[in-house]
C-alpha positions in Angstrom: -2.1 13.9 -24.6 0.9 16.1 -23.8 3.6 13.4 -23.8 6.5 15.8 -23.3 5.2 17.0 -20.0 4.2 13.4 -19.0 7.7 12.1 -19.6 9.3 15.1 -17.9 7.3 14.3 -14.8 8.3 10.6 -15.2 12.0 11.6 -15.6 11.8 13.8 -12.5 10.4 11.0 -10.5 13.3 8.7 -11.6 15.7 11.3 -10.3 13.8 11.3 -6.9 14.0 7.5 -6.8 17.7 7.6 -7.7 18.3 10.1 -4.8 16.4 7.8 -2.5 18.6 4.9 -3.5 21.6 6.7 -2.0 20.4 5.7 1.5 20.5 1.9 1.0 23.8 2.3 -0.9 25.1 4.0 2.2 23.9 1.1 4.4 25.7 -1.3 2.0 28.9 0.7 2.4 28.5 0.8 6.2 28.3 -3.0 6.4 31.2 -3.4 4.0 29.1 -4.8 1.1 29.4 -4.2 -2.6 27.6 -1.0 -3.6 27.8 -1.6 -7.4 24.2 -2.8 -7.8 23.1 0.6 -6.5 25.7 2.6 -8.3 24.8 1.0 -11.7 21.1 1.6 -11.1 21.6 5.2 -10.0 23.7 5.9 -13.0 21.1 4.6 -15.4 18.2 6.5 -13.7 20.1 9.8 -13.5 21.0 9.7 -17.2 17.5 8.8 -18.3 15.9 11.2 -15.8 18.1 14.2 -16.8 17.4 13.5 -20.5 13.7 13.5 -19.8 13.6 16.6 -17.6 15.9 18.8 -19.7 15.5 17.5 -23.2 11.6 17.3 -23.3 10.7 20.9 -23.0 7.4 22.0 -24.4 3.9 23.0 -23.3 3.2 22.8 -19.6 -0.5 22.0 -19.8 -1.4 19.2 -17.4 -4.9 18.1 -17.0 -6.8 15.1 -15.6 -5.9 12.8 -18.5 -2.2 13.6 -18.2 -2.4 13.2 -14.4 -3.9 9.7 -14.5 -1.6 8.6 -17.4 1.5 9.9 -15.6 0.6 8.1 -12.3 0.1 4.8 -14.0 3.3 5.1 -16.1 5.4 6.3 -13.2 4.4 3.4 -10.9 5.3 0.9 -13.6 8.6 2.6 -14.3 9.4 2.8 -10.6 9.1 -0.9 -10.4 11.1 -1.5 -13.5 14.1 0.5 -12.4 13.7 -0.2 -8.7 14.2 -3.8 -9.5 17.6 -3.3 -11.0 19.6 -3.4 -7.7 18.1 -6.9 -7.0 18.9 -8.0 -10.6 22.5 -6.6 -10.6 23.1 -8.3 -7.2 22.7 -11.8 -8.7 20.6 -12.8 -5.6 17.4 -13.4 -7.7 16.6 -16.1 -10.2 15.0 -13.9 -12.8 14.2 -10.3 -13.6 10.5 -11.1 -13.2 11.2 -12.1 -9.6 13.0 -8.8 -9.1 10.1 -6.9 -10.6 7.5 -8.7 -8.4 9.5 -8.1 -5.2 10.0 -4.4 -6.1 6.4 -3.8 -7.0 5.3 -5.6 -3.9 7.5 -3.1 -2.0 6.5 0.1 -3.6 2.8 -0.8 -3.5 3.2 -1.8 0.2 1.8 -5.2 -0.5 4.5 -7.3 1.2 4.0 -10.5 -0.9 7.4 -12.1 -1.6 9.1 -14.7 -3.8 11.9 -15.1 -1.3 12.1 -18.3 0.6 14.8 -16.9 3.0 15.5 -13.2 3.5 18.1 -13.5 6.3 20.9 -14.5 3.9 20.6 -11.4 1.7 23.0 -8.5 1.8 21.9 -5.9 4.4 21.9 -3.1 1.8 19.5 -5.0 -0.4 17.2 -5.9 2.5 17.2 -2.2 3.5 16.2 -1.1 0.0 13.5 -3.8 -0.1 11.9 -2.3 3.1 12.6 1.3 2.1 10.5 0.8 -1.0 7.6 0.3 1.5 8.3 3.7 3.1 8.6 5.4 -0.2 5.5 3.8 -1.6 3.4 4.1 1.5 2.8 7.9 1.2 3.5 7.6 -2.5 6.5 8.4 -4.5 4.4 10.9 -6.4 3.3 12.7 -3.2 7.0 13.3 -2.6 7.4 14.3 -6.2 4.5 16.7 -6.2 6.1 18.6 -3.3 9.0 19.3 -5.7 7.2 19.7 -9.0 6.9 23.5 -8.8 10.5 23.4 -9.8 9.3 22.3 -13.3 6.5 24.8 -13.3 3.8 22.0 -13.4 0.5 22.0 -11.6 0.5 18.9 -9.5 -3.2 18.9 -8.5 -4.2 16.2 -11.0 -1.3 13.9 -9.8 -2.6 14.2 -6.3 -6.1 13.4 -7.4 -5.0 10.4 -9.4 -2.8 8.8 -6.7 -4.6 9.6 -3.5 -6.6 6.7 -2.1 -10.2 7.0 -1.3 -13.5 8.0 -2.9 -13.3 11.7 -2.0 -10.2 13.7 -2.8 -9.3 16.8 -0.7 -6.3 19.0 0.0 -5.3 19.9 3.5 -4.3 23.4 2.4 -5.0 25.3 -0.9 -1.7 24.5 -2.5 -1.2 20.8 -3.5 2.6 20.9 -3.0 2.1 22.3 0.5 -0.3 19.5 1.3 2.3 17.0 0.2 4.9 18.5 2.5 2.5 18.4 5.5 1.6 14.8 4.8 5.2 13.8 4.6 6.1 15.7 7.8 3.4 13.7 9.7 4.5 10.5 8.0 8.2 11.0 8.9 7.4 12.0 12.4 5.3 8.9 13.1 8.0 6.7 11.5 10.8 8.3 13.7 8.7 7.8 16.8 8.2 4.1 16.0 11.9 3.6 15.4 12.7 5.0 18.8 9.9 3.0 20.5 11.2 -0.2 19.1 14.8 0.6 19.9 13.9 1.5 23.5 12.1 -1.8 23.7 15.3 -3.6 22.8 15.1 -4.1 19.1 18.5 -3.5 17.2 18.7 -0.2 15.3 18.8 -1.9 11.9 15.8 -4.1 12.7 13.9 -1.1 14.1 14.2 0.8 10.8 13.2 -2.2 8.8 10.1 -2.8 10.8 9.2 0.9 11.1 9.4 1.2 7.3 7.2 -1.9 6.9 4.7 -0.5 9.4 4.6 3.1 8.1 4.0 1.9 4.6 1.7 -0.8 5.8 3.8 -3.2 3.7 5.1 -5.9 6.0 8.6 -6.8 4.7 10.8 -8.0 7.5 14.5 -8.9 7.8 13.5 -12.1 9.6 12.2 -15.3 7.9 9.5 -15.6 10.5 8.6 -11.9 10.5 7.9 -10.3 13.8 7.1 -13.7 15.3 10.9 -14.5 15.1 11.5 -12.2 18.1 9.0 -13.8 20.5 8.8 -10.4 22.2 5.3 -9.2 23.3 6.5 -5.6 23.7 7.6 -5.5 20.0 4.2 -6.9 19.0 2.2 -4.3 21.0 4.3 -1.4 19.6 3.9 -2.6 16.1 0.2 -3.3 16.6 -0.4 0.3 17.8 1.5 1.8 14.9 -0.2 -0.4 12.3 -3.5 1.0 13.5 -2.2 4.6 13.5 -0.9 4.3 9.9 -4.3 2.8 8.9 -6.1 6.1 9.7 -6.7 8.9 7.3 -3.8 11.3 7.6 -6.2 14.3 7.3 -7.4 13.4 10.8 -3.9 14.0 12.2 -3.9 17.4 10.5 -7.2 18.2 12.2 -5.7 17.1 15.6 -2.6 19.2 15.1 -4.8 22.2 14.2 -6.8 21.8 17.4 -9.9 20.3 15.7 -9.9 17.1 17.8 -13.7 16.9 18.1 -14.1 17.1 14.3 -11.5 14.3 13.9 -13.3 12.1 16.3 -16.6 12.5 14.5 -15.3 10.8 11.4 -17.7 8.1 10.3 -14.9 6.1 8.7 -12.7 6.3 11.8 -15.5 4.9 14.0 -16.3 2.2 11.4 -12.7 1.1 11.1 -12.2 1.0 14.9 -15.4 -0.9 15.4 -14.5 -3.5 12.7 -11.1 -3.9 14.2 -12.4 -4.4 17.7 -15.2 -6.8 16.8 -12.9 -8.9 14.6 -10.3 -9.0 17.4 -12.9 -10.2 19.9 -14.3 -12.9 17.6 -10.9 -14.3 16.7 -9.6 -14.1 20.3 -12.5 -16.3 21.4 -12.1 -18.6 18.4 -8.4 -19.3 18.9 -8.4 -19.2 22.7 -8.3 -23.0 23.1 -5.0 -23.2 21.1 -3.3 -20.5 23.1 -1.5 -20.8 26.6 -3.6 -18.0 28.1 -6.5 -15.8 27.0 -4.2 -12.8 27.1 -2.0 -14.5 24.6 -5.0 -15.1 22.4 -6.1 -11.4 22.6 -2.6 -10.2 21.8 -2.1 -12.6 18.9 -5.6 -11.8 17.5 -5.1 -8.1 17.9 -1.8 -8.1 16.1 -3.0 -10.2 13.2 -6.3 -8.3 12.8 -4.3 -5.0 12.8 -1.9 -6.5 10.3 -4.6 -7.6 7.9 -7.0 -4.7 8.2 -4.2 -2.2 7.8 -2.9 -4.4 4.9 0.5 -4.5 6.5 1.1 -8.2 6.4 3.4 -8.8 9.4 2.9 -12.1 11.2 3.4 -13.5 14.6 1.5 -16.7 14.0 0.6 -19.0 11.2 -3.1 -18.2 10.8 -3.3 -20.9 8.2 -3.7 -23.3 11.1 -6.4 -21.3 12.8 -10.1 -22.4 12.8 -12.1 -21.7 9.6 -14.1 -18.9 11.1 -10.9 -16.9 11.9 -9.4 -17.6 8.5 -12.5 -16.4 6.6 -12.8 -13.3 8.8 -9.2 -12.4 7.9 -10.0 -12.8 4.2 -13.0 -10.4 4.7 -10.7 -7.9 6.5 -8.3 -8.1 3.5 -11.1 -7.1 1.3 -12.3 -4.2 3.5 -8.8 -2.7 4.2 -7.9 0.5 5.9 -9.1 4.1 5.9 -9.1 6.3 2.8 -6.2 8.7 2.9 -4.0 6.3 4.8 -1.0 4.2 3.6 -3.2 1.0 3.8 -4.9 -0.8 0.9 -8.1 -2.7 0.3 -11.5 -1.4 -0.7 -11.2 1.3 2.0 -13.6 1.5 4.9 -15.3 4.7 3.6 -16.4 2.8 0.4 -17.7 -0.1 2.4 -19.6 2.3 4.7 -21.1 4.1 1.8 -22.2 0.9 0.1 -23.8 -0.3 3.4 -25.6 3.0 3.8 -26.8 2.9 0.2 -28.2 -0.6 0.7 -30.0 0.7 3.8 -31.4 3.7 1.9 -32.6 1.5 -0.9 -34.4 -0.8 1.5 -36.0 2.2 3.2 -37.1 3.6 -0.1 -38.8 0.3 -0.9 -40.7 0.3 2.4 -41.4 4.1 2.3 -41.6 5.0 -1.5 -42.3 8.7 -0.8 -39.5 9.1 1.7 -36.4 10.9 0.5 -33.3 8.8 1.3 -29.9 10.6 1.2 -26.6 8.8 1.7 -24.3 10.8 4.0 -20.7 10.6 5.1 -19.5 12.7 8.1 -22.9 14.4 8.1 -22.6 15.7 4.5 -24.8 14.2 1.7 -22.9 12.5 -1.1 -23.6 13.4 -4.7 -25.1 10.8 -7.0 -21.9 10.9 -9.1 -19.8 10.0 -6.0 -22.0 7.1 -5.1 -22.0 5.9 -8.7 -18.2 6.1 -8.8 -18.0 4.0 -5.6 -20.2 1.3 -7.1 -18.2 1.4 -10.4 -15.0 1.0 -8.5 -16.5 -1.9 -6.5 -17.7 -3.7 -9.7 -14.4 -3.1 -11.5 -12.5 -4.4 -8.4 -14.5 -7.6 -8.3 -14.2 -8.1 -12.1 -10.4 -7.7 -12.1 -10.1 -10.0 -9.1 -11.9 -12.9 -10.7 -10.3 -12.2 -14.2 -6.9 -12.3 -12.6 -7.8 -15.5 -10.6 -8.7 -17.2 -13.9 -5.3 -16.4 -15.4 -3.4 -17.4 -12.2 -5.5 -20.5 -12.1 -3.5 -21.8 -15.1 -0.8 -22.6 -12.5 -3.2 -25.3 -11.1 -2.8 -24.4 -7.4 -5.8 -24.9 -5.1 -8.8 -22.6 -5.2 -7.9 -21.1 -1.8 -4.3 -20.4 -2.8 -5.3 -18.9 -6.2 -8.1 -16.7 -5.1 -6.4 -15.4 -1.9 -3.2 -14.8 -3.8 -5.1 -12.4 -6.1 -7.1 -10.8 -3.2 -4.1 -10.2 -1.1 -2.2 -8.7 -4.0 -5.0 -6.4 -5.3 -5.8 -5.4 -1.6 -2.0 -4.9 -1.0 -2.0 -7.1 2.1 0.8 -9.6 1.5 0.0 -13.0 2.8 -3.0 -15.1 1.8 -4.1 -18.6 2.7 -2.6 -22.1 2.1 0.5 -21.9 -0.1 0.7 -18.1 0.1 0.0 -18.0 3.8 2.1 -16.1 6.4 4.8 -18.8 6.4 4.6 -19.3 2.6 5.6 -17.3 -0.5 4.9 -16.7 -4.2 8.1 -18.3 -5.5 6.3 -21.3 -7.1 4.0 -19.2 -9.4 4.8 -19.0 -13.1 6.4 -15.8 -14.6 3.0 -15.0 -16.2 1.2 -15.2 -12.9 3.9 -13.1 -11.1 3.4 -10.4 -13.8 -0.4 -10.5 -13.4 -0.1 -10.4 -9.6 2.4 -7.5 -9.9 -0.1 -5.5 -11.9 -2.8 -6.4 -9.5 -0.7 -4.8 -6.8 -0.3 -1.6 -8.8 -4.0 -1.6 -9.7 -4.9 -2.0 -6.0 -2.4 0.7 -4.9 -3.6 3.2 -7.5 -7.2 2.2 -7.1 -7.7 0.9 -10.6 -8.4 3.8 -12.9 -4.8 5.3 -13.5 -3.8 1.8 -14.8 -6.9 1.5 -16.9 -6.2 5.0 -18.4 -2.6 3.9 -19.1 -3.8 0.9 -21.2 -6.6 2.8 -22.8 -6.1 3.4 -26.6 -7.8 6.9 -26.4 -5.3 8.0 -23.7 -2.4 7.6 -26.2 -4.0 10.1 -28.7 -2.4 13.5 -28.9 -5.7 15.4 -29.3 
């Protein structure tokens, strides 16, 4: 393990995070608030970052092991230092609470320990939501766009952090791919901000909800989330953008380069849209009796389905009170998640689709032993190693979920609260059911459970293996 290069990359990422913190500090100054929580944090991160970048010079070799190790380490450090403004502000009861809230932000989960957000300083609330935007595309995706400055190959970082079973670059150079992704990400965010502002939402609120939508995170500056506005236009705009940010960003690149037909042929895109439409229809019918009109039922169902399947976590209704069918369907959607290559979480639709097609192929091979069954995605056959990796990921995902639920179960909450708390964290959704529902929070959990759930969020965001590499004994060996 080339630790010097790993910690140089980590130090450089701290400098990027410190620079990003200037924006919420500017918001704090604009509203006449104390900027010292940000100033102290920026000072600490700049000193440590500069020491790491300029003092740890050595070999520049950077392979897969260094890439996975760096990704796991950097996401933990981003949470550790990103929590400092919350801690220095004195608004949080413990550093563990600060860490939980920050990790929830960077991993775009949206779970919160706050019982009331509207009383917090506006600069802190802005930073809380801005972590969604930074974490949505990935702090490291931004970093890799700048890494050539250090003379380091960023390909392995991209592969370790990018969500989905199949990694691919938009263009030959990884740093150039990162810039293209961020340009698309920024453009969609700006468009949503203006759409919300034109619809009547205040500028500050528009930025907060655009950050939450773009990162599919769901932090709001209102205690009742988007439902606090009672504005159907806001709901429709956010619903549309939650779906847009749930799609593989490579599809946008295809559209921009004139390959629209190729983009529309995506198996994952069709599967995601079909799941979203079917779930919306079922829930609309299921909750129609409790809504003023069927149109209200469709709008509410569409918003909540888009929120859960995109793993954003915004709410316009307390789905804890919905019929059991709707509640269970939402839990299934939490598990499925968004598309690979998007800012959303969950298992990813591409993996679910491959698993379903593998099951179908296995059944066919039993019926027709001599037939050759090949699992394909977008018309291309998948290698046995890719399918095996997907099943390994699925098994590890389930194992970690139930292992975490056993530990969180020590807090003695109900089965529904405990299990959905873990599922919503590892799937980066935000709200679960019962005590952690859309109108609840995670404040009552013990510090141990909050730490476990925080690492579940990181594991889900990084798709398990970078964190497993980080805690692997062999990864720490120099050879």
